[in-house]
C-alpha positions as CSV (number, residue, x, y, z in Angstrom):
1,M,150.1,136.0,151.6
2,G,148.5,136.9,148.2
3,S,148.4,134.7,145.2
4,N,150.6,135.2,142.1
5,P,148.5,134.6,139.1
6,V,151.4,135.0,136.7
7,G,153.5,132.5,138.7
8,D,150.6,130.0,139.0
9,T,150.1,130.1,135.3
10,S,153.8,129.6,134.6
11,M,153.9,126.5,136.9
12,K,150.8,125.1,135.1
13,V,152.4,125.6,131.7
14,Q,155.6,123.9,133.0
15,L,153.5,121.0,134.4
16,V,151.6,120.4,131.2
17,A,154.9,120.5,129.3
18,V,156.4,117.8,131.6
19,L,153.3,115.6,131.3
20,A,153.4,115.9,127.5
21,L,157.1,115.1,127.4
22,A,156.5,112.0,129.7
23,A,153.7,110.9,127.4
24,A,155.9,111.3,124.3
25,C,158.7,109.3,126.0
26,K,156.4,106.4,127.0
27,P,157.1,103.4,124.9
28,A,154.3,102.4,122.4
29,P,152.6,99.1,123.0
30,R,154.6,96.4,121.1
31,A,153.5,93.3,119.4
32,A,154.0,90.1,121.3
33,E,157.4,88.5,120.7
34,L,157.0,85.2,119.0
35,Q,159.8,82.6,118.7
36,V,159.5,80.2,115.9
37,Y,161.3,76.8,115.4
38,A,160.5,75.0,112.2
39,H,161.9,71.7,110.9
40,P,161.1,70.8,107.3
41,Y,161.9,67.3,105.9
42,A,160.9,65.1,103.0
43,G,161.0,61.4,102.3
44,P,159.4,58.8,100.0
45,Y,156.0,57.3,100.8
46,T,156.5,54.3,102.9
47,S,152.9,53.3,103.6
48,L,149.4,53.9,102.6
49,A,149.0,55.9,105.8
50,D,151.7,58.2,104.5
51,V,149.7,58.8,101.3
52,A,146.5,59.4,103.3
53,S,148.2,61.8,105.6
54,V,148.7,64.4,102.8
55,A,145.0,64.6,101.9
56,P,143.9,68.3,102.0
57,G,142.5,69.5,105.2
58,L,142.8,72.0,108.1
59,E,142.5,71.1,111.8
60,V,142.8,73.7,114.5
61,T,142.5,72.2,118.0
62,G,143.2,73.1,121.6
63,A,141.4,74.9,124.4
64,S,142.7,78.4,123.5
65,E,140.0,81.1,123.4
66,L,141.6,82.2,120.1
67,R,140.9,78.9,118.4
68,E,137.8,79.8,116.4
69,E,139.2,83.2,115.3
70,I,142.5,81.6,114.1
71,A,140.7,78.8,112.4
72,T,138.4,81.2,110.6
73,K,141.3,83.4,109.4
74,L,143.4,80.4,108.2
75,A,140.4,78.9,106.3
76,A,139.6,82.2,104.7
77,D,143.2,82.5,103.5
78,G,143.0,79.0,101.9
79,V,145.3,77.2,104.3
80,G,144.7,73.4,104.0
81,K,143.6,73.5,100.4
82,T,146.8,71.9,99.0
83,G,148.0,69.9,102.0
84,H,147.0,68.6,105.5
85,I,147.6,71.3,108.1
86,H,147.2,70.5,111.9
87,V,147.5,73.3,114.4
88,E,147.4,72.6,118.1
89,L,146.9,75.7,120.4
90,A,148.2,75.7,124.0
91,K,148.5,78.5,126.5
92,A,152.0,79.6,125.5
93,T,152.8,77.6,122.4
94,V,151.4,76.6,119.1
95,Q,152.4,73.2,117.5
96,I,152.1,72.9,113.7
97,V,152.4,69.8,111.5
98,A,152.0,70.4,107.8
99,A,152.2,67.7,105.1
100,W,152.0,67.8,101.3
101,G,152.1,65.1,98.7
102,T,154.7,65.6,95.9
103,P,155.7,63.3,93.1
104,A,158.9,62.4,95.0
105,G,157.1,61.7,98.3
106,K,155.8,63.3,101.4
107,S,157.0,66.8,102.4
108,T,156.5,67.7,106.0
109,I,157.1,70.7,108.3
110,R,156.9,70.5,112.1
111,A,157.0,73.8,113.9
112,T,156.6,75.4,117.3
113,I,155.6,79.0,118.0
114,T,156.3,80.2,121.5
115,A,155.1,83.6,122.9
116,A,157.0,85.6,125.5
117,P,155.7,85.1,129.1
118,G,153.1,87.6,130.1
119,D,152.8,89.0,126.6
120,P,149.9,87.1,124.9
121,P,149.7,87.4,121.1
122,S,146.6,88.3,119.2
123,A,144.8,85.8,117.0
124,A,145.7,87.9,113.9
125,S,149.5,87.8,114.7
126,L,149.4,84.1,115.4
127,A,147.5,83.3,112.2
128,A,150.0,85.5,110.2
129,E,152.9,83.6,111.7
130,I,151.3,80.2,111.0
131,E,150.7,81.2,107.4
132,K,154.4,82.1,107.0
133,I,155.3,78.6,108.0
134,V,152.8,76.5,106.1
135,V,153.9,77.5,102.6
136,P,153.5,74.5,100.3
137,P,156.6,73.3,98.5
138,K,156.9,73.6,94.8
139,H,155.4,71.0,92.6
140,V,152.7,69.9,95.1
141,E,150.7,67.1,93.5
142,L,148.0,65.2,95.3
143,P,148.1,61.4,95.2
144,R,146.0,60.3,92.2
145,A,145.6,57.3,90.0
146,P,147.5,57.2,86.7
147,G,144.4,56.8,84.6
148,R,141.2,54.7,84.5
149,P,142.0,51.2,85.7
150,I,141.1,48.6,83.0
151,A,142.6,45.4,84.5
152,V,144.1,43.9,87.7
153,A,146.4,40.9,88.2
154,V,147.5,39.3,91.4
155,S,149.9,36.7,92.9
156,P,150.5,36.0,96.6
157,H,153.4,38.5,96.7
158,M,152.8,41.0,93.8
159,Q,149.6,42.8,92.8
160,C,149.4,45.1,89.7
161,S,146.9,47.3,87.9
162,L,146.8,48.2,84.3
163,H,145.4,51.6,83.3
164,A,144.1,53.3,80.2
165,G,147.0,54.1,77.9
166,G,149.1,51.2,79.2
167,A,150.4,52.6,82.6
168,V,151.1,49.9,85.1
169,R,151.5,50.1,88.9
170,C,152.6,47.2,91.2
171,W,152.8,46.7,94.9
172,G,153.1,43.9,97.4
173,D,155.8,42.2,99.6
174,A,157.9,40.9,96.7
175,A,161.5,42.1,96.5
176,R,161.8,45.9,95.8
177,L,158.0,46.4,96.3
178,G,156.0,47.9,99.2
179,P,152.5,49.0,100.1
180,V,152.6,52.1,97.8
181,P,152.1,51.3,94.1
182,A,155.3,51.7,92.1
183,T,155.5,52.7,88.5
184,I,156.5,50.1,85.9
185,A,158.2,51.8,82.9
186,S,158.0,50.9,79.2
187,T,154.5,49.5,79.2
188,A,152.8,52.1,76.9
189,G,150.1,50.5,74.7
190,A,149.5,47.5,77.0
191,I,146.0,46.0,76.7
192,A,146.3,43.0,79.1
193,I,148.3,42.1,82.3
194,A,149.4,39.0,84.1
195,V,151.6,38.4,87.1
196,G,153.3,35.7,89.1
197,D,155.4,35.9,92.2
198,G,158.6,36.2,90.3
199,M,157.5,38.1,87.2
200,G,154.8,40.3,85.7
201,C,154.0,40.9,82.0
202,V,151.8,43.0,79.8
203,K,150.6,42.3,76.3
204,R,150.4,45.1,73.8
205,A,148.0,45.6,70.9
206,D,150.6,44.6,68.4
207,N,151.0,41.1,70.1
208,T,154.3,41.9,71.7
209,A,155.1,41.6,75.4
210,A,157.1,43.4,78.1
211,C,157.9,41.8,81.4
212,W,159.5,42.8,84.7
213,S,161.0,40.8,87.6
214,P,161.2,42.6,91.0
215,A,164.1,40.5,92.2
216,A,166.2,41.7,89.2
217,W,165.9,45.4,90.1
218,S,169.1,46.7,91.6
219,T,167.7,49.9,93.0
220,L,164.3,51.4,93.9
221,A,164.1,54.1,91.2
222,D,161.2,56.3,90.4
223,E,160.2,54.0,87.6
224,L,161.0,50.2,87.6
225,P,161.9,48.9,84.2
226,A,160.1,46.4,82.0
227,S,161.9,44.7,79.1
228,P,160.7,43.2,75.8
229,R,160.0,39.5,76.1
230,P,158.4,36.8,74.0
231,I,154.6,36.8,74.0
232,D,154.8,33.2,75.3
233,D,156.0,34.6,78.7
234,F,152.8,36.6,78.9
235,A,150.7,33.6,77.8
236,R,152.3,31.4,80.4
237,L,151.5,33.8,83.3
238,A,148.0,34.4,82.0
239,G,147.2,30.7,81.9
240,A,148.4,30.0,85.5
241,P,145.9,28.7,88.0
242,T,143.9,31.3,89.9
243,G,141.6,31.3,92.9
244,S,137.8,31.3,92.9
245,D,135.9,34.6,92.5
246,G,132.8,33.2,94.1
247,D,133.4,35.3,97.2
248,D,130.8,37.3,99.3
249,A,133.4,40.0,100.2
250,I,134.0,40.6,96.5
251,A,130.3,40.6,95.7
252,A,129.9,43.3,98.4
253,L,132.0,45.7,96.5
254,D,130.4,48.4,94.3
255,H,129.7,46.5,91.0
256,P,133.1,44.7,90.9
257,R,134.6,43.9,87.6
258,D,137.8,42.3,86.4
259,V,138.2,40.3,89.6
260,A,141.6,38.6,90.0
261,M,142.4,36.1,92.7
262,A,145.5,34.1,93.6
263,P,145.2,30.6,94.9
264,A,146.4,31.7,98.4
265,G,143.5,34.1,98.8
266,T,145.0,37.4,97.7
267,A,142.4,39.2,95.5
268,C,141.9,42.5,93.7
269,A,138.9,44.0,91.8
270,I,138.0,47.2,90.0
271,A,134.8,48.7,91.6
272,G,132.1,50.5,89.7
273,S,133.6,53.8,90.8
274,D,136.9,53.0,89.0
275,E,138.7,52.4,92.2
276,V,141.0,49.3,92.7
277,W,140.3,47.3,95.9
278,C,142.5,44.5,97.2
279,R,142.9,42.2,100.1
280,A,145.5,40.0,101.6
281,P,144.5,36.5,102.7
282,H,142.0,36.6,105.6
283,Q,141.9,40.4,105.5
284,P,139.1,42.8,104.5
285,F,139.2,44.7,101.1
286,A,140.9,48.1,101.2
287,R,141.1,50.7,98.4
288,V,144.5,51.0,96.7
289,V,145.8,54.6,96.9
290,Y,148.0,55.7,94.0
291,V,150.8,58.3,94.1
292,A,151.6,60.6,91.2
293,P,153.2,60.5,88.7
């Protein structure tokens, strides 16, 4: 039986057309499906660890083969310059904890990214999704001191620092205080400071005084109020007995100045680097970390 060149050609054309149609109908490769769960929350600083946890930084951990590529992409895009970003890479999930310091407190986002089974995402797609999540809140402000410290004053339960311009910060375990320095209002122009367990006072250049009593504060506001008081109140606090500053631990600080000690052993000093260092009785010195404003 002879061949039919015309028929063979027709069949070949039809076959090519079918294959082309099949190729056109084949679904294009799709990006990996990523499910994202993010939980933002904010709260006041409750400890020095809270303040330290918002220091700028980027950490990318985990055994994923994409770790270095993702870390490089995030760093190149500036992730971690205004807050602390921790990314944990696992086989099918990414855990993210991002924290920023704001004047009102610590702002945090915890998030999980999950990839669909059998559909691994690329490093670029994961990095892009992470960057959508770790967007800093408005008004990010890193913890900072309110100005150059010029004096410190201590009692067993309240410690305070006076800064250039008259700003005052206090902390301790007295009523309404905590480990994070709180702002004392209405102290502008102060040039000297003195504290007792129940009251603190500043002296201004015009020989007037303003004092505060933690026990009298009815609420923990952003700024805790000081009120005008007779200069004798300041003088009485300034003349109260103090502890001895002949201490090896204090001498070990970097050029300590304006050392203040309470009789029970609580002590503070300003180091040569203009940092305030304090200790509780029988404890080592630790740097005081301030929070804006």
